[in-house]
C-alpha positions as CSV (number, residue, x, y, z in Angstrom):
1,M,381.1,192.3,40.7
2,L,381.7,190.7,37.3
3,K,379.2,188.3,35.9
4,M,380.4,184.8,35.0
5,S,380.0,185.6,31.3
6,Q,382.4,188.6,31.6
7,I,385.0,186.5,33.4
8,E,384.8,183.9,30.7
9,T,385.4,186.5,28.0
10,I,388.4,187.9,29.8
11,K,389.9,184.4,30.1
12,N,389.2,183.8,26.5
13,M,391.0,187.0,25.4
14,Q,393.9,186.1,27.8
15,S,394.3,182.8,26.0
16,K,394.6,184.7,22.7
17,G,397.6,186.7,24.1
18,L,395.9,190.0,24.9
19,G,397.2,191.9,27.9
20,P,395.3,193.6,30.8
21,S,395.3,197.1,29.2
22,A,393.9,195.8,25.8
23,I,391.2,193.7,27.5
24,A,390.2,196.5,29.8
25,E,389.9,199.0,26.9
26,R,387.8,196.6,24.8
27,L,385.4,195.6,27.6
28,Q,385.3,199.0,29.3
29,I,386.4,197.4,32.6
30,D,388.9,198.6,35.2
31,R,392.4,197.3,34.4
32,K,393.0,196.2,38.0
33,T,389.9,194.1,37.9
34,V,391.0,192.5,34.6
35,R,394.5,191.7,36.0
36,K,392.9,190.1,39.1
37,V,390.7,187.8,36.9
38,M,393.7,186.9,34.7
39,A,395.7,185.9,37.8
40,S,392.9,183.7,39.1
41,E,393.1,179.9,38.5
42,T,389.9,178.6,40.0
43,F,386.3,179.7,39.7
44,E,384.4,177.2,41.7
45,N,381.1,178.2,43.4
46,R,381.8,179.4,46.9
47,K,380.3,177.3,49.6
48,P,377.5,179.2,51.4
49,K,378.2,180.2,54.9
50,T,376.9,177.8,57.5
51,T,375.2,178.9,60.6
52,V,375.2,177.0,63.8
53,V,371.9,177.1,65.6
54,Q,372.6,177.6,69.2
55,P,370.4,176.0,71.8
56,S,367.8,178.4,73.3
57,K,366.4,178.5,76.8
58,L,363.0,178.6,75.2
59,D,363.4,175.2,73.3
60,P,361.7,173.1,76.0
61,Y,358.6,175.4,76.0
62,K,358.2,175.9,72.3
63,P,355.6,173.1,71.8
64,L,353.5,174.5,74.7
65,I,353.6,178.0,73.2
66,Q,352.6,176.6,69.8
67,S,349.6,174.8,71.3
68,W,348.5,178.0,73.0
69,L,348.7,180.0,69.8
70,E,346.8,177.2,67.9
71,E,344.1,177.2,70.5
72,D,343.8,181.0,70.1
73,R,342.6,180.6,66.5
74,K,339.3,179.5,67.9
75,N,338.9,182.5,70.2
76,R,338.0,186.1,69.6
77,Y,340.8,188.4,68.6
78,K,340.8,190.4,71.8
79,Q,340.9,187.1,73.8
80,R,344.1,185.8,72.3
81,H,347.6,185.5,73.9
82,T,350.0,188.3,73.6
83,A,353.8,187.6,73.9
84,Q,353.6,189.2,77.4
85,R,350.8,187.0,78.5
86,I,352.6,183.9,77.2
87,H,355.7,184.9,79.2
88,N,353.7,185.5,82.3
89,R,352.0,182.1,82.0
90,L,355.3,180.4,81.6
91,V,356.6,182.1,84.7
92,E,353.4,181.1,86.6
93,E,353.0,177.5,85.4
94,C,356.5,176.3,84.7
95,P,358.8,176.4,87.8
96,E,362.0,175.7,85.7
97,Y,361.3,178.4,83.2
98,D,364.0,181.2,83.2
99,A,363.9,182.7,79.7
100,S,363.5,186.5,79.2
101,Y,360.5,188.3,77.8
102,P,362.4,189.5,74.6
103,L,363.2,185.9,73.8
104,V,359.5,185.0,73.9
105,Q,358.6,188.1,72.0
106,R,361.0,187.3,69.1
107,Y,359.8,183.7,68.9
108,V,356.1,184.6,68.9
109,R,356.7,187.1,66.2
110,S,358.5,184.6,64.1
111,L,355.7,182.1,64.4
112,R,353.1,184.7,63.4
113,E,355.1,185.9,60.4
114,A,355.6,182.3,59.2
115,R,351.8,181.6,59.5
116,H,350.8,184.7,57.5
117,Q,353.6,184.5,54.9
118,E,352.2,183.9,51.4
119,G,354.2,181.6,49.3
120,T,353.8,178.3,47.4
121,L,350.6,176.5,48.2
122,E,351.2,173.5,50.5
123,L,349.9,170.2,49.2
124,E,349.7,168.7,52.6
125,W,346.4,169.8,54.1
126,T,345.8,170.3,57.8
127,P,342.4,170.2,59.5
128,G,340.3,173.4,59.2
129,E,341.5,174.4,55.7
130,A,339.1,174.5,52.7
131,Q,339.2,174.8,48.9
132,V,336.5,176.8,47.0
133,D,335.5,176.6,43.3
134,F,332.4,176.8,41.0
135,G,331.0,174.2,38.8
136,E,328.2,174.3,36.2
137,A,325.1,172.1,35.8
138,D,321.7,172.2,34.1
139,I,318.5,172.2,36.0
140,Y,314.7,172.5,35.2
141,D,313.1,175.6,36.7
142,A,309.5,176.0,37.9
143,S,308.3,176.5,34.3
144,G,310.0,173.3,33.1
145,E,312.6,175.2,31.1
146,K,316.1,173.8,31.1
147,K,318.7,176.4,32.3
148,A,322.4,176.4,33.1
149,C,323.3,177.3,36.7
150,K,326.4,177.5,38.8
151,F,327.1,175.6,42.0
152,L,329.5,176.7,44.6
153,C,331.7,173.8,46.0
154,V,333.5,174.0,49.3
155,T,335.7,171.1,50.4
156,F,337.9,170.2,53.3
157,P,340.9,168.3,51.9
158,Y,341.9,166.8,55.2
159,S,338.6,164.9,55.6
160,N,337.3,165.0,52.0
161,A,334.0,166.4,53.4
162,G,332.3,168.9,51.1
163,Y,329.3,171.2,50.6
164,T,327.6,172.6,47.5
165,Q,325.1,175.4,46.9
166,L,323.3,176.4,43.7
167,F,323.3,179.9,42.3
168,G,322.5,181.7,39.1
169,G,326.0,183.1,38.6
170,E,329.5,183.4,40.1
171,T,329.2,186.9,41.5
172,A,330.7,188.1,44.8
173,E,327.2,188.1,46.3
174,C,326.8,184.4,45.4
175,V,330.2,183.4,46.8
176,V,329.6,185.3,50.1
177,H,326.0,184.0,50.5
178,G,327.1,180.4,49.9
179,L,330.1,180.6,52.3
180,R,328.1,182.3,55.0
181,D,325.4,179.6,55.0
182,I,328.0,176.9,55.1
183,F,329.8,178.6,58.0
184,Q,326.6,178.8,59.9
185,R,325.8,175.2,59.2
186,I,329.2,173.9,60.5
187,G,329.3,176.4,63.4
188,G,332.8,177.8,62.6
189,V,335.1,179.3,60.0
190,P,337.9,177.6,58.1
191,G,341.2,179.2,58.9
192,R,342.2,179.4,55.2
193,L,340.2,179.4,52.0
194,V,342.0,178.5,48.7
195,F,340.5,179.8,45.4
196,D,341.4,178.9,41.9
197,N,341.3,182.5,40.6
198,A,339.7,185.8,41.4
199,S,336.4,184.9,39.7
200,G,333.5,186.1,41.8
201,V,335.6,187.6,44.6
202,G,337.6,190.0,42.5
203,R,339.8,190.2,39.4
204,R,343.4,189.3,38.6
205,V,345.7,191.8,36.9
206,N,349.0,190.1,36.2
207,E,350.1,188.7,39.5
208,H,348.0,191.0,41.6
209,V,344.5,190.1,42.8
210,Q,342.1,193.0,43.4
211,M,339.4,191.5,45.7
212,A,335.8,192.9,45.5
213,D,334.8,195.2,48.3
214,L,331.9,193.0,49.4
215,F,334.3,190.0,49.7
216,L,336.9,192.0,51.6
217,R,334.2,193.0,54.1
218,F,333.1,189.4,54.4
219,K,336.7,188.3,54.9
220,A,337.2,190.9,57.6
221,H,334.0,189.9,59.3
222,Y,334.9,186.2,59.6
223,G,338.7,186.5,59.9
224,F,339.9,183.8,57.5
225,E,342.9,183.9,55.3
226,V,342.7,183.7,51.5
227,T,345.2,182.1,49.0
228,F,344.8,182.1,45.2
229,C,346.4,179.3,43.2
230,N,349.1,180.1,40.7
231,P,347.9,180.6,37.1
232,Y,347.4,177.2,35.3
233,A,348.0,175.3,38.5
234,G,344.7,173.7,39.2
235,H,346.5,170.7,40.8
236,E,347.1,173.0,43.8
237,K,343.4,172.5,44.7
238,G,342.8,169.1,43.2
239,N,340.5,168.1,46.0
240,V,337.8,170.6,45.0
241,E,338.4,170.0,41.3
242,N,337.5,166.4,41.9
243,K,334.6,167.3,44.2
244,V,333.0,169.5,41.5
245,G,332.7,166.5,39.2
246,Y,331.5,164.3,42.0
247,F,328.7,166.6,43.0
248,R,327.6,167.1,39.4
249,R,327.4,163.3,38.8
250,N,325.7,162.5,42.1
251,F,323.5,165.5,43.0
252,F,322.6,166.9,39.5
253,V,321.8,163.6,37.6
254,P,319.1,163.3,36.6
255,L,318.4,167.0,36.1
256,P,316.7,168.3,39.3
257,V,313.5,170.4,39.1
258,V,314.2,173.5,41.2
259,T,311.1,175.5,42.0
260,D,312.7,177.5,44.9
261,I,316.4,177.7,44.8
262,Q,316.9,178.6,48.5
263,T,314.8,175.7,49.6
264,F,316.8,173.4,47.3
265,N,320.0,174.7,48.8
266,E,318.8,173.9,52.3
267,E,318.1,170.3,51.2
268,L,321.6,170.2,49.5
269,L,323.3,170.8,52.8
270,G,321.7,167.8,54.4
271,R,322.4,165.6,51.3
272,C,326.1,166.6,51.5
273,E,326.4,165.6,55.1
274,A,324.6,162.3,54.4
275,D,327.3,161.6,51.8
276,W,330.0,161.6,54.6
277,Q,329.1,158.2,55.8
278,R,331.4,156.6,53.1
279,E,335.1,156.0,53.9
280,H,337.9,158.3,53.0
281,Y,339.5,157.2,49.7
282,K,342.9,156.9,51.3
283,K,342.6,156.9,55.1
284,N,340.0,154.1,55.3
285,V,338.1,156.1,58.0
286,P,334.5,157.4,57.5
287,I,334.6,161.0,56.3
288,H,332.2,162.2,59.0
289,L,334.7,161.1,61.7
290,L,337.6,162.9,60.0
291,F,335.5,166.0,59.7
292,E,335.4,166.2,63.5
293,D,339.1,167.1,63.3
294,D,338.2,169.8,60.7
295,K,335.5,171.2,63.1
296,N,337.9,171.3,66.0
297,A,340.3,173.4,64.0
298,L,337.7,176.0,62.9
299,L,337.9,179.6,63.9
300,Y,335.0,180.9,66.1
301,L,331.8,182.0,64.4
302,P,331.0,185.7,64.9
303,R,327.9,186.5,66.8
304,H,326.0,188.1,63.9
305,P,325.9,186.5,60.4
306,F,327.2,188.7,57.6
307,A,324.5,190.5,55.4
308,A,325.4,188.9,52.0
309,C,324.3,191.9,49.8
310,R,325.6,195.1,48.4
311,Y,323.9,198.5,47.8
312,A,324.1,200.5,44.7
313,R,322.6,203.9,43.5
314,V,321.0,203.6,40.1
315,K,319.2,205.9,37.7
316,T,315.8,204.7,36.5
317,D,314.4,205.3,33.0
318,G,311.1,206.8,32.0
319,Y,309.3,203.6,33.0
320,G,310.9,203.4,36.4
321,K,313.3,200.6,35.3
322,F,316.9,200.2,36.2
323,S,319.7,198.0,35.0
324,I,322.0,195.5,37.0
325,D,325.0,193.8,35.4
326,G,324.4,195.9,32.2
327,K,321.8,193.6,30.7
328,H,319.2,192.8,33.3
329,F,316.4,195.4,33.8
330,Y,314.1,195.5,36.8
331,S,311.1,197.7,37.7
332,S,310.8,200.0,40.7
333,S,307.5,201.8,40.3
334,P,306.3,204.5,37.9
335,E,306.5,207.1,40.6
336,W,310.3,206.7,40.6
337,A,310.7,207.1,36.9
338,G,313.8,209.2,35.9
339,R,315.1,209.3,39.5
340,E,317.9,207.7,41.5
341,V,317.0,204.8,43.8
342,T,319.1,202.7,46.1
343,V,319.0,199.0,45.2
344,R,319.9,196.1,47.5
345,I,321.6,193.4,45.4
346,G,321.8,189.8,46.8
347,A,322.6,186.4,45.4
348,H,319.0,185.6,44.7
349,T,317.1,188.9,44.9
350,V,317.2,192.5,43.7
351,E,315.3,195.1,45.8
352,P,314.7,198.7,44.9
353,L,314.3,200.6,48.2
354,L,312.3,203.6,49.4
355,P,314.2,206.4,51.2
356,S,312.9,204.8,54.4
357,G,314.8,201.6,53.6
358,E,311.6,199.6,52.9
359,P,311.6,197.6,49.6
360,I,309.4,199.0,46.8
361,T,309.3,195.4,45.5
362,V,311.4,192.2,45.4
363,H,312.6,190.7,42.1
364,L,314.3,187.4,41.6
365,R,317.8,188.1,40.4
366,L,318.5,187.0,36.8
367,F,321.8,186.0,35.2
368,G,323.0,185.2,31.8
369,K,324.2,187.0,28.7
370,Q,320.8,187.7,27.2
371,R,318.8,190.9,28.1
372,T,315.9,190.3,30.5
373,D,313.1,192.6,31.9
374,S,311.5,191.9,35.2
375,V,308.4,193.9,36.0
376,D,306.3,193.8,39.2
377,V,302.9,194.8,38.0
378,R,301.7,195.4,41.5
379,T,303.8,198.6,41.6
380,T,301.8,200.0,38.6
381,L,298.4,200.0,40.5
382,S,298.8,203.5,42.0
383,R,299.7,204.9,38.6
384,L,296.8,203.2,36.9
385,L,294.5,204.8,39.5
386,Q,295.6,208.2,38.3
387,N,295.1,207.2,34.6
388,P,292.5,204.4,34.3
389,G,292.5,205.1,30.5
390,A,295.8,203.2,30.3
391,W,294.1,200.0,31.5
392,R,293.8,198.3,28.1
393,N,297.5,198.5,27.4
394,S,298.8,198.0,30.9
395,Q,301.0,195.1,32.0
396,L,298.7,194.6,35.0
397,R,295.9,193.7,32.7
398,Q,297.9,190.9,31.1
399,A,298.9,189.5,34.5
400,I,295.5,189.0,36.1
401,P,293.2,185.9,35.7
402,D,291.2,185.8,32.4
403,A,287.8,185.9,34.1
404,L,288.7,189.0,36.2
405,R,290.3,190.7,33.1
406,E,287.1,190.2,31.1
407,E,285.0,191.6,33.9
408,L,287.2,194.7,34.3
409,D,287.2,195.3,30.5
410,K,283.4,195.8,30.7
411,L,283.5,198.5,33.3
412,E,283.2,202.2,32.7
413,R,286.0,204.6,33.7
414,V,284.6,205.5,37.1
415,E,283.7,201.8,38.0
416,L,287.1,200.7,36.8
417,K,288.9,203.2,39.0
418,E,286.8,202.1,42.0
419,T,287.7,198.4,41.3
420,L,291.4,199.1,40.9
421,S,291.2,201.1,44.2
422,T,289.7,198.0,45.9
423,M,292.5,195.9,44.4
424,E,295.1,198.2,45.8
425,Q,293.6,198.3,49.2
426,L,293.3,194.5,49.4
427,S,296.9,194.1,48.2
428,G,298.1,196.3,50.9
429,R,296.1,194.5,53.6
430,Y,296.3,190.8,52.4
431,G,298.8,190.7,49.6
432,F,298.5,190.9,45.8
433,D,297.8,187.2,45.2
434,T,295.1,187.0,47.8
435,A,293.5,190.2,46.4
436,L,293.3,188.7,42.9
437,Q,292.0,185.4,44.2
438,A,289.2,187.1,46.2
439,M,288.2,189.4,43.2
440,E,288.3,186.4,40.8
441,E,286.0,184.5,43.2
442,A,283.6,187.4,43.4
443,T,283.6,187.6,39.6
444,K,282.6,183.9,39.4
445,L,279.8,184.5,41.8
446,G,278.6,187.4,39.7
447,R,279.1,190.1,42.4
448,L,282.4,192.0,41.9
449,T,281.9,194.7,44.4
450,S,284.2,196.2,47.0
451,A,282.2,194.7,49.9
452,N,282.1,191.2,48.4
453,S,285.9,191.3,47.6
454,V,286.8,192.4,51.1
455,V,284.7,189.6,52.7
456,L,286.1,186.9,50.4
457,A,289.7,188.1,50.9
458,A,289.2,188.0,54.7
459,R,287.8,184.5,54.4
460,L,290.7,183.4,52.3
461,V,293.3,184.4,54.9
462,S,291.2,183.3,57.9
463,F,290.1,179.8,56.9
464,E,291.9,176.7,55.6
465,P,289.3,174.5,53.9
466,E,291.6,171.5,54.0
467,E,291.8,171.7,57.7
468,N,288.0,172.1,58.2
469,P,286.4,169.7,55.7
470,S,283.2,169.5,57.7
471,V,282.4,173.2,57.5
472,D,280.0,174.0,54.6
473,L,280.5,177.6,53.4
474,S,278.2,177.3,50.4
475,V,275.4,179.0,52.3
476,Y,277.5,182.2,52.5
477,D,278.3,181.9,48.8
478,R,274.6,181.8,47.9
479,M,274.2,185.1,49.8
480,L,276.6,186.7,47.4
481,E,274.7,185.5,44.3
482,P,272.7,188.2,42.3
483,V,269.0,188.4,42.9
484,G,267.0,188.1,39.7
485,G,270.1,188.6,37.6
486,V,270.5,192.2,38.9
487,R,274.0,193.2,39.9
488,S,274.2,195.4,43.0
C-alpha cells in the first residue's frame, strides 16, 4: 500500500505531464499501481468500520458478576470464583438465567484481562489503591549529630489518608520493611501500588523496569499489582508528591531527635492516623471516614508477615570485616577472618551469621556515600584470650569504662587473661553491658575478682533499685571492701 507522500508525488508528476511508464520508472513502482492512482480523484480518509453491539443474554447479570469478582479481591486466591462457579451460581440463584457457560467464560476473561492490562495511569482513584514515594528530611541522632534520612510515604488518593516511615536509605529492604509494617497496621493490602520510578525496588532500563528480587518476592507474597509512572510524569501520582511535603512540614519540623528509629516509626503510625481527623480537601468529609472505603477494598492479609530481609554470601578480610553497599564495613569476629560468611541484611540491621543460623553479632545498618566501619568489640574477646599481649592496642580496651580500663592495664598477663575470661563468661550469661557494669562496680569497690563480678552481675539483673527504694544494699557492698587495703 502506497504512503500518502508517494501518492502526492505521483499526482505532482502527473500534473507536469508525465505518463504512467515514466512515473513508474522514476519511483520504482508498479505501472498498474501508478495508473490507478492517476485515475483516482478523491483521497479522503476512509471512515472506520462501525460495529453494532448486539444485546447479550448475559447483560442483566453483568453487574452481579462484577460484584462477585470485586468481592473476590478480598479472598484467598484458591477461594475465588472461577467462570464455571459463576455460571453454576447464576443457574442456582437466578431462575430467569438461560445463558451458556462459554458466554460467561468469555465475559469473565475479558474482565480479568481489562483489570490486569497495563496502560496509561488513571487519574481517577478508586478505594484501595495507593501511591508510594520517598522524601528526605534531617533529624538529630542519639549523639546529637544532624543527619539526612529518607522517609517512605504511602498515600491513598481516594481518602487522602497517608502513612510515613523513617529509614536511612531507599533500598529494597527499606521499601519492603515500611510497606509490610503499614499493611500489618491497616489489616489489608492495597490492590495496586503506584511508584514514581524504580528507585529502591529495582532499576529502569529505557522503558523496561527490572524489579529487585526481594521486592518481587514481597509482591508475590502479598498479591498486589504495581504500576510505574511514565518518565517525567510526576503528576500521575500528585497525591503522594503533595503528601511528602506535608509530612516533612508537619512531622519533621522542628528536627526530631531519633534515638531508636524503630520506636520512632511506631509512633509515626499513630501520629499519621491522628492526622485523619481533618476534612478531605475536596470532599468535605473527614479523612478517617473516607478511609473506611479504602479498608473495605483492601486485599486480604496473608497469615504470616513477610521477612523483610535478604541474605548474601560475603568474603571477610584479615580482620573479619566485610563490606555492604561497597562502602560500609562491618565486623564479624576474628575467627572468621578471610572466610565466607552469610549475612542477613535488613532495613535497620546487618547480621553476620554462624553456620547454625545464629547471629555472630548485630550491627545497625549505615547509609551514605562516606566509608564507615562498624566493629562489635564483644566479638574480639575470645581472640584476646588467645593473645592477651594485644590488650594495649585492642579496640575492646578503648570501648570499656575508664576506671575498668585503668585497672586492667595494671594486671600482669596471667591476671589479665583471667579477668578477660570472666568478662567473656559474664557477657554470655548476662550480656556485655551488664558484664562491664558489674566489673566497673567491683573496680570502684576495690575488689575486681571473678567471684565479686559474678555476684554484682547477678544482683544487677535480679534487682531494680528504683522499684525497691526501702532495701539497703550497702551492707553487702561493705562485705566486698578490701581488709586493711589488701586485695584478695
